[in-house]
C-alpha positions as CSV (number, residue, x, y, z in Angstrom):
1,M,0.0,-0.2,-0.2
2,T,1.2,3.4,-0.9
3,A,1.1,6.7,0.9
4,D,-1.4,8.0,-1.1
5,E,-3.7,4.9,-1.3
6,I,-7.6,5.4,-0.1
7,R,-8.7,2.9,2.1
8,V,-12.4,2.3,1.1
9,L,-14.7,-0.2,3.1
10,V,-17.8,-1.1,1.3
11,V,-20.3,-2.6,3.3
12,D,-22.4,-4.9,0.6
13,D,-23.6,-8.2,0.4
14,N,-22.8,-8.4,-3.2
15,D,-18.9,-8.9,-4.1
16,D,-19.6,-7.8,-7.8
17,D,-21.2,-4.4,-6.6
18,A,-18.1,-3.8,-4.6
19,V,-15.6,-4.6,-7.3
20,L,-17.7,-2.3,-9.3
21,I,-17.5,0.5,-6.8
22,G,-13.7,0.1,-6.4
23,H,-13.6,0.1,-10.6
24,S,-15.6,3.5,-10.7
25,L,-13.5,5.3,-8.5
26,A,-10.2,3.8,-9.9
27,R,-11.4,4.9,-13.2
28,T,-11.4,8.7,-12.2
29,G,-7.5,8.2,-11.2
30,M,-8.1,7.6,-7.3
31,P,-5.7,5.1,-6.1
32,V,-8.2,3.1,-4.0
33,R,-7.8,-0.3,-1.9
34,V,-11.1,-1.9,-1.2
35,T,-12.3,-4.0,1.4
36,R,-16.0,-5.6,1.5
37,A,-17.8,-6.1,4.9
38,E,-21.5,-7.3,5.1
39,T,-22.2,-7.8,8.8
40,T,-21.4,-5.8,11.9
41,E,-18.8,-8.4,13.0
42,E,-17.0,-8.0,9.5
43,V,-17.2,-4.0,10.0
44,T,-15.7,-4.4,13.3
45,A,-12.7,-6.4,12.1
46,A,-12.2,-4.3,9.0
47,L,-11.8,-1.2,11.0
48,A,-9.6,-3.1,13.6
49,E,-7.4,-4.4,11.2
50,R,-6.3,-1.1,9.0
51,P,-7.4,2.4,9.0
52,V,-10.1,3.6,7.0
53,D,-10.7,6.7,5.0
54,V,-14.1,6.1,3.9
55,V,-17.1,3.9,4.3
56,I,-19.5,3.0,1.2
57,C,-22.4,1.2,2.5
58,D,-25.4,-0.5,0.5
59,Y,-28.9,0.2,2.2
60,N,-30.4,-2.9,1.2
61,L,-28.5,-5.5,3.4
62,P,-29.9,-9.1,4.4
63,G,-28.2,-9.4,7.6
64,V,-27.8,-5.7,8.9
65,R,-29.3,-2.4,8.6
66,A,-27.5,0.5,7.1
67,E,-28.7,2.7,10.4
68,D,-26.8,0.4,12.5
69,V,-23.7,0.2,10.4
70,L,-23.8,4.2,10.5
71,T,-24.0,4.2,14.3
72,Q,-21.0,1.6,14.6
73,I,-19.1,3.9,12.1
74,R,-19.6,7.1,14.2
75,Q,-19.0,5.4,17.3
76,H,-15.8,4.4,15.8
77,D,-14.6,8.1,14.2
78,P,-17.2,10.8,14.3
79,D,-15.3,12.4,11.3
80,L,-15.0,9.2,9.0
81,P,-17.1,10.0,5.8
82,F,-19.8,7.7,5.4
83,L,-21.8,7.5,1.8
84,L,-24.8,5.7,1.2
85,V,-25.0,3.5,-2.0
86,S,-28.2,1.9,-2.9
87,G,-30.2,0.8,-6.3
88,Q,-33.4,2.2,-4.8
89,V,-34.4,3.8,-1.5
90,G,-37.0,6.0,-0.5
91,E,-36.1,10.0,-0.3
92,E,-37.7,9.8,3.4
93,T,-35.2,7.1,4.1
94,A,-32.5,8.8,2.9
95,A,-33.1,11.9,4.4
96,D,-33.2,10.1,7.8
97,L,-29.8,8.8,7.2
98,M,-28.5,12.2,6.2
99,R,-29.5,13.9,9.4
100,A,-28.0,10.9,11.4
101,G,-24.7,11.5,9.7
102,A,-24.6,10.1,6.1
103,R,-22.7,12.6,3.8
104,D,-23.8,11.8,1.0
105,F,-26.6,9.4,-1.5
106,V,-25.5,8.0,-4.6
107,L,-28.0,5.8,-6.4
108,K,-26.1,2.7,-8.1
109,D,-27.3,3.6,-11.8
110,R,-25.5,7.0,-11.6
111,L,-22.2,5.7,-9.9
112,T,-20.5,8.8,-11.8
113,R,-21.4,10.7,-8.7
114,L,-19.5,8.7,-6.7
115,A,-15.7,9.7,-7.2
116,P,-16.6,13.2,-6.8
117,A,-18.7,12.7,-3.8
118,V,-15.9,10.4,-2.3
119,Q,-13.1,13.4,-3.2
120,R,-15.5,16.2,-1.4
121,E,-15.8,14.2,1.5
122,L,-12.3,13.1,2.0
123,H,-11.2,16.9,1.7
124,E,-13.9,17.8,4.1
125,A,-12.9,15.0,6.7
126,A,-9.5,16.4,6.7
127,E,-10.5,19.7,7.4
128,R,-12.8,18.6,10.3
129,R,-9.6,16.7,11.6
130,R,-7.4,19.6,11.2
131,H,-10.0,22.0,13.1
132,H,-10.3,19.3,16.1
133,R,-6.4,19.1,16.5
134,I,-6.1,22.8,16.5
135,E,-9.3,22.9,19.0
136,Q,-7.5,20.3,21.0
137,Q,-4.1,22.1,21.0
138,L,-5.6,25.4,22.1
139,R,-7.6,23.5,24.9
140,Q,-4.4,22.1,25.9
141,A,-2.4,25.4,25.5
142,E,-5.3,26.8,28.0
143,R,-4.7,24.3,30.7
144,L,-1.0,24.5,30.4
145,D,-1.6,28.5,30.8
146,S,-3.6,27.6,34.0
147,L,-0.8,25.4,35.2
148,G,1.6,27.8,34.5
149,Q,-0.2,30.5,36.6
150,L,-0.7,27.9,39.2
151,A,3.0,26.8,39.3
152,G,4.2,30.4,39.3
153,G,2.3,31.3,42.2
154,I,3.1,27.9,44.3
155,A,7.0,28.6,43.2
156,H,6.8,32.1,44.8
157,D,5.4,31.3,48.0
158,F,7.5,28.2,48.4
159,N,10.9,30.0,47.5
160,N,9.8,32.7,50.2
161,I,9.7,29.9,52.7
162,L,13.0,28.4,51.5
163,A,14.7,31.6,51.4
164,V,14.4,32.0,55.0
165,I,15.1,28.4,55.8
166,A,18.0,28.7,53.8
167,G,19.0,32.0,55.3
168,Y,18.7,30.6,59.0
169,A,20.3,27.6,58.2
170,T,23.5,29.7,56.7
171,M,23.4,31.7,60.3
172,L,23.5,28.6,62.3
173,T,26.1,26.9,60.4
174,E,28.2,30.1,60.9
175,E,27.6,30.3,64.3
176,L,28.1,26.7,65.2
177,G,31.4,26.5,63.5
178,P,32.7,23.4,62.0
179,G,33.6,21.8,65.1
180,H,30.2,21.6,66.7
181,E,28.2,18.5,66.9
182,L,25.3,20.2,65.4
183,H,27.2,21.6,62.7
184,A,26.4,19.2,60.0
185,D,23.0,19.0,60.9
186,A,23.0,22.9,60.1
187,V,24.7,21.9,56.6
188,A,22.1,19.4,56.0
189,I,19.4,21.8,56.2
190,E,20.9,24.2,53.9
191,Q,21.2,21.2,51.5
192,A,17.8,20.2,51.7
193,A,16.7,24.1,50.9
194,A,18.8,23.8,48.0
195,R,17.1,20.6,46.6
196,G,13.7,22.2,47.4
197,S,15.0,25.1,45.3
198,G,15.6,22.8,42.6
199,L,12.4,21.4,42.6
200,T,10.5,24.8,42.0
201,R,12.6,25.3,39.2
202,Q,11.4,22.2,37.5
203,L,8.0,23.1,38.1
204,L,8.6,26.1,36.3
205,I,10.5,24.7,33.5
206,F,7.7,22.2,33.2
207,S,5.5,25.0,32.6
208,G,7.6,27.1,30.5
209,L,7.9,29.9,32.9
210,E,11.6,29.6,33.9
211,P,14.0,31.8,32.2
212,S,17.3,30.3,30.8
213,R,20.4,30.4,33.1
214,P,23.2,29.0,31.2
215,E,26.2,28.0,33.2
216,L,29.6,26.1,32.4
217,L,28.8,22.5,32.9
218,D,31.1,19.1,32.7
219,L,28.5,16.6,31.0
220,N,30.4,13.8,33.0
221,V,29.3,15.2,36.3
222,V,25.9,15.6,35.4
223,A,25.5,12.4,34.0
224,T,26.8,10.9,37.3
225,E,24.7,12.8,39.4
226,M,21.4,12.1,37.4
227,Q,22.3,8.3,37.5
228,R,22.1,8.3,41.2
229,L,18.9,10.2,41.0
230,L,17.5,7.7,38.4
231,S,18.7,4.8,40.2
232,R,16.2,5.6,43.1
233,T,13.2,6.3,40.8
234,L,13.1,3.9,37.8
235,G,12.6,0.7,39.4
236,E,14.6,-2.5,40.3
237,D,14.0,-3.9,37.3
238,I,15.9,-1.5,35.1
239,E,19.4,-2.1,34.9
240,L,21.0,1.7,34.9
241,T,24.7,2.2,33.6
242,T,26.8,5.1,32.4
243,M,29.8,4.9,30.0
244,L,31.5,8.1,30.4
245,S,34.3,9.5,28.0
246,L,37.0,11.0,29.7
247,N,38.4,14.7,29.1
248,L,35.1,16.0,27.5
249,P,34.8,19.6,27.0
250,R,32.9,21.5,28.9
251,I,29.3,23.0,27.7
252,T,26.9,26.0,28.5
253,I,23.5,25.2,29.1
254,D,20.9,25.7,31.9
255,R,21.7,23.0,34.2
256,S,18.1,22.2,35.5
257,K,16.7,22.2,32.3
258,L,19.3,19.8,30.9
259,E,18.6,17.5,33.8
260,Q,14.7,17.8,33.2
261,V,15.6,16.5,29.7
262,V,17.5,13.5,31.0
263,L,14.5,12.8,33.2
264,N,11.9,12.8,30.7
265,A,13.9,11.0,28.5
266,A,14.2,8.2,31.4
267,N,10.7,8.6,32.0
268,N,9.7,7.3,28.2
269,A,12.2,4.8,28.6
270,R,10.6,3.4,31.8
271,A,7.4,3.3,30.1
272,A,8.9,1.5,27.1
273,M,10.3,-1.3,29.4
274,P,7.4,-2.4,31.5
275,S,8.8,-5.7,32.1
276,G,12.6,-4.3,32.7
277,G,15.3,-3.7,31.1
278,R,18.6,-1.5,30.8
279,L,18.8,2.0,30.3
280,T,22.7,3.4,29.6
281,I,23.7,7.2,29.7
282,S,26.8,7.9,27.6
283,T,29.0,10.5,27.0
284,A,31.5,11.2,24.0
285,A,33.6,13.8,22.4
286,V,32.9,13.5,18.4
287,R,36.0,14.6,16.5
288,E,34.3,14.9,13.2
289,T,31.8,17.6,14.4
290,G,33.6,18.9,17.4
291,Q,30.4,18.3,19.4
292,V,30.2,16.9,23.1
293,C,27.0,14.1,22.7
294,L,25.1,12.8,25.7
295,S,23.1,9.5,24.5
296,I,20.4,7.9,26.3
297,T,19.7,4.2,25.1
298,D,16.8,1.9,26.4
299,T,16.5,-1.8,25.3
300,G,12.3,-1.2,25.1
301,C,9.7,-1.9,22.6
302,G,11.0,0.8,20.2
303,M,8.8,2.7,17.9
304,P,8.1,2.3,14.4
305,A,9.2,4.9,11.7
306,E,6.2,6.9,11.6
307,V,5.9,7.7,15.1
308,A,9.6,8.5,15.4
309,A,9.2,11.0,13.0
310,R,6.4,12.7,15.1
311,A,8.2,12.3,18.4
312,F,9.2,15.9,18.9
313,E,6.1,17.4,18.0
314,P,4.1,19.2,20.7
315,F,1.3,17.2,22.5
316,F,2.2,14.0,20.3
317,T,2.0,10.9,22.6
318,T,1.5,7.5,22.4
319,K,0.8,6.9,26.0
320,G,-3.2,7.3,25.7
321,R,-5.3,9.7,27.7
322,G,-4.6,11.0,30.8
323,K,-0.8,9.1,30.8
324,G,1.4,11.7,29.0
325,T,1.4,15.3,28.0
326,G,3.0,14.8,24.5
327,L,5.3,17.8,25.9
328,G,8.6,15.8,27.0
329,L,10.4,15.4,23.7
330,A,9.0,18.9,22.4
331,T,10.4,20.7,25.4
332,A,13.8,18.9,25.2
333,Y,14.1,20.2,21.5
334,G,13.4,23.4,22.3
335,V,16.0,23.3,25.5
336,V,18.7,21.9,23.4
337,T,17.9,24.2,20.6
338,D,18.2,27.3,22.8
339,A,21.8,26.0,23.6
340,G,22.7,25.6,19.9
341,G,22.8,21.9,20.1
342,T,20.9,19.2,18.2
343,I,18.6,16.3,19.2
344,S,17.9,13.5,17.5
345,L,16.1,10.1,17.7
346,D,17.3,6.5,16.6
347,S,14.6,3.7,17.2
348,S,12.6,0.8,15.5
349,P,10.4,-1.7,17.0
350,G,11.9,-4.2,18.9
351,D,15.5,-2.7,18.8
352,G,15.1,-0.1,21.6
353,T,15.2,3.7,21.5
354,T,18.3,6.3,21.5
355,L,18.3,9.9,22.3
356,R,21.0,11.4,20.9
357,I,21.7,15.0,22.2
358,S,24.8,17.0,20.7
359,L,25.8,20.4,22.4
360,P,28.9,22.9,21.1
361,P,31.7,22.9,23.5
362,A,32.0,26.0,25.3
363,E,34.6,28.9,24.5
364,V,36.5,29.4,27.6
365,A,39.5,31.5,27.9
366,A,40.4,30.3,31.3
367,P,38.8,27.9,34.2
368,Q,36.7,30.0,36.4
369,S,35.6,29.3,39.7
370,T,31.8,28.9,40.3
371,L,32.2,29.7,44.0
372,V,30.9,32.9,45.0
373,K,32.9,34.6,47.3
374,R,31.6,37.3,50.2
375,P,32.6,40.5,50.1
376,S,34.4,42.4,52.6
377,A,32.5,44.0,55.4
378,G,29.8,46.0,53.8
379,S,28.8,49.8,54.8
380,G,26.1,51.9,53.6
381,R,22.2,52.5,54.5
382,V,19.7,49.9,52.7
383,L,16.2,49.9,52.7
384,V,14.5,46.4,52.5
385,V,11.4,46.4,51.2
386,E,9.6,42.7,51.5
387,D,6.0,41.7,52.4
388,E,7.0,38.1,53.6
389,D,7.9,38.8,57.2
390,G,10.1,35.7,57.5
391,V,12.1,36.5,54.6
392,R,12.4,40.5,55.2
393,D,13.7,39.4,59.0
394,I,16.3,37.2,57.7
395,V,17.6,39.5,55.0
396,C,17.8,42.3,57.5
397,R,19.9,40.1,60.0
398,I,22.4,39.0,57.1
399,L,22.9,42.6,56.1
400,R,23.1,44.0,59.7
401,R,25.7,41.3,60.4
402,A,27.6,42.2,57.4
403,G,27.8,45.8,58.5
404,Y,25.2,47.5,56.9
405,E,22.7,50.1,58.2
406,V,19.3,48.4,57.6
407,H,15.9,49.8,57.3
408,A,13.0,47.8,56.7
409,A,9.3,48.3,55.3
410,A,6.7,45.6,54.8
411,D,5.0,47.1,51.8
412,P,5.8,49.8,49.1
413,A,3.5,52.1,50.8
414,E,5.2,52.0,54.2
415,A,8.5,52.3,52.2
416,L,7.2,55.7,50.3
417,R,6.1,57.1,53.7
418,M,9.5,56.4,55.4
419,V,11.3,58.2,52.7
420,H,8.9,60.9,52.3
421,Q,7.7,61.5,55.7
422,E,10.7,60.5,58.0
423,R,13.1,61.7,55.5
424,L,15.1,58.6,55.2
425,H,18.1,58.5,53.0
426,M,19.3,55.3,51.8
427,D,22.1,54.2,49.6
428,V,20.4,51.1,48.2
429,L,17.0,49.8,47.5
430,L,16.5,46.1,48.1
431,T,13.3,45.1,46.9
432,D,10.9,42.2,46.2
433,V,9.2,42.4,43.0
434,I,5.6,41.2,43.4
435,M,3.9,42.7,46.2
436,P,0.2,43.7,47.1
437,G,-0.7,46.9,46.0
438,M,2.4,48.0,44.2
439,S,5.5,46.4,42.4
440,G,8.9,46.6,43.1
441,T,9.4,48.2,40.0
442,Q,6.7,50.5,40.4
443,L,8.4,51.4,44.0
444,A,11.7,51.8,42.3
445,A,10.5,53.9,39.6
446,E,8.6,56.2,42.1
447,L,12.0,56.7,44.5
448,R,14.0,57.5,41.4
449,R,11.7,60.6,40.5
450,T,13.7,62.5,43.4
451,N,16.8,60.1,43.3
452,P,17.5,59.0,39.9
453,A,20.8,57.7,40.7
454,L,19.6,55.0,43.3
455,P,21.0,51.7,42.9
456,V,18.0,49.0,43.1
457,L,18.7,45.3,43.7
458,F,15.5,43.3,43.2
459,M,14.6,40.0,44.8
460,S,12.0,37.5,43.7
461,G,11.1,33.6,43.7
462,Y,8.9,34.4,40.6
463,T,9.7,36.9,37.8
464,S,8.5,35.2,34.6
465,G,5.1,37.0,34.4
466,P,4.4,40.6,34.6
467,A,4.2,42.3,38.0
468,P,1.1,43.6,39.2
469,G,0.1,46.8,37.8
470,G,1.4,45.6,34.2
471,Q,5.1,46.7,34.8
472,E,7.5,44.0,34.1
473,L,10.8,43.6,35.5
474,P,13.4,45.1,32.8
475,A,15.7,42.9,31.3
476,D,19.1,44.2,32.5
477,A,17.7,44.9,35.7
478,P,20.0,43.3,38.9
479,L,17.9,40.4,40.2
480,L,18.4,38.1,42.9
481,H,16.5,34.6,42.7
482,K,14.7,33.3,45.7
483,P,16.1,31.3,47.6
484,F,19.6,32.7,47.9
485,Q,22.7,31.7,49.9
486,T,24.3,34.5,52.3
487,E,27.0,34.8,49.8
488,N,25.0,35.7,46.8
489,L,22.9,38.4,48.8
490,L,26.0,40.2,49.9
491,S,27.8,40.1,46.5
492,A,24.7,40.9,44.4
493,L,24.4,44.0,46.8
494,H,27.8,44.9,46.9
495,A,28.1,44.7,42.9
496,V,25.2,47.6,42.8
497,L,26.6,49.8,45.3
498,P,28.9,52.8,43.6
C-alpha cells in the first residue's frame, strides 16, 4: 500500500457491486484499496485491522441495517466519511440517514457521482480533523497556561519559605562552626533547602515559565548525578549504567533544564520497558563535528518510523489519554536548540530507542571558579522592602551582621512614607518584585523620581510574568533569585553599590 492510497470499506452483500464501486473510483485516477464487509462483525474486524478513509454502504442488506452500520461507524470515528449507495431507497429514508450523519447518497445506476462525492468528503474530513486538532491544541494550551499560573504562584510562595530556611540555616552553620556537633545538621538543612529550590525550578521549567540560566558544565558530572537520582526512581527491574568518555570539553547550558531533558527521556524509556530492561547514559566527544554528545539508550519496545518522525511534535504522545502530555521531547528539543545543539531519535520496533543530544563545547578563555565569595564588610544604608515577614527578617539580619545600616518596610506604601515623611536617606534599595498594591519596579520608579541615581537590587521567587500593575522587570535589572545563599545576597548588593 502506498502513502497516497485511499482505503475504502464497502459494506455490501454483493461482491460484484463492491468490485464495481472500486472500478468506478479507480477510473477517475483515485488510488483505492477496497475491503468488503457485510455484517456488523466484519465491519468491526475491518476497522480494527487497518485504518479506513471512507465507508460506502449499501442500504438493502439482508443481515444488518444501514442505520446500524452508520451508528457503528460514528462510534468508531465521528469524522469518518459515510456514503450511502443503493439501487433504490425512498427519499424520506435517505433524508433520515443524512440527518443521522451520512455524508451523501448515490444511486447505483449513477456511480459517476461517486468519485466526486468521495473526493469532496475526504477533503472535508481532513479539514474537520485539522480543526479538531487545533481545538485540542488550544484547549491544551489553555490548560498549560492555567497550570503555569498555578506553578508560578506556588513557586513564589515556596521560594519565600525556602529563602527563610536557607538564610537561618546559613547563620546557624556560621555560628556553630565546623567543630560543633550540630554543624553537620545545619549544613544538611542548607542542602535540603537547595534541593527544594531545584524542585521549584523544575516545576517552572515544565510550565515554560523559567528563564534560562546557562552555566559552564561538565557533562560527565551531570550524567553521574542523574544516574544517582534515576537509580532511586526507575525501579529495581531497570539496569542503569553509564559509559563516560574522559577529558570532555565543557558545555554551556541551563543545568536544571538539561537535567529535565534527561529525566523526561528516562521516564519515556521506563514506559517502553514495562517488564524491565537496561538504560544506558553515555557521553562522548565527536571529533568529526567537534560536538559533545550525550546519549540515552534503552532496550525497550522501540517505535515505528512514523511515530519516531513525530516524536518531537508538541502534544504528540502514544501513552494514551491522561498518561502523557506529549511535551517531554518537544520541551527537550527547545532546551537543546536554545543551547545551540541538536537532538535526534534513533528507534525501531523491538530494537529499543536512543536519544542523542549534541552540544557545542563552551568557549572559555580560562577556567573560572563558580564559588561565590563573600565580599568584605559592607557599609551604607539599605532600605529592605519585603511583604513576607520571615524573608524580611532574615535578610535584615544578614545585612546587619555584614555591617550595613538596615531599614525595613513591609510594603511599598510604608517604604514611601519612610522616605517622604521621615526623610529616610538610603544608599541602595533592596526590594521584592511582586507585592500587594504596588510592584517593586513601580516602587523603584517612584523613588527614582527624586533620586535618579538610586541603586536598586530586586529579589523574587517568581519573575516570569508581569508584575502587578502591568510593569515587568527590565531585562537588565539586577535580580536575586529566591532562595539565595548569604554569599549571593551580599555579593549582589555589593555589585550594585557605587
